C-alpha positions as CSV (number, residue, x, y, z in Angstrom):
1,M,0.0,0.0,0.0
2,D,2.8,2.4,0.8
3,A,4.3,1.8,-2.6
4,V,1.1,2.7,-4.3
5,L,0.8,5.9,-2.2
6,T,4.3,6.9,-3.0
7,L,3.7,6.3,-6.7
8,A,0.5,8.4,-6.6
9,E,2.4,11.2,-4.8
10,G,5.2,11.0,-7.4
11,I,2.6,11.4,-10.2
12,A,1.0,14.3,-8.4
13,A,4.3,16.0,-7.9
14,A,5.5,15.5,-11.5
15,P,3.7,18.6,-13.1
16,A,5.1,20.9,-10.4
17,T,8.6,19.5,-10.9
18,R,8.3,19.9,-14.6
19,Q,7.1,23.5,-14.3
20,L,10.1,24.3,-12.0
21,T,12.5,22.8,-14.6
22,V,10.9,24.9,-17.3
23,D,11.2,28.0,-15.2
24,L,14.9,27.3,-14.5
25,E,15.6,26.7,-18.2
26,R,13.8,30.0,-19.0
27,L,16.0,31.8,-16.5
28,E,19.1,30.4,-18.0
29,V,18.1,31.5,-21.4
30,V,17.0,35.0,-20.3
31,S,19.9,35.8,-18.0
32,P,22.7,36.0,-20.7
33,A,20.5,38.2,-22.8
34,A,19.8,40.5,-19.9
35,E,23.5,40.8,-19.1
36,S,24.6,41.7,-22.7
């Protein structure tokens, strides 16, 4: 049962993690442009 709960939590957390990754990639792309 714990394994199923962990899996469900991982699936629930995936969209937030993906959004955070996208935000970080966007910051990395924007920062050099802002400096130059």
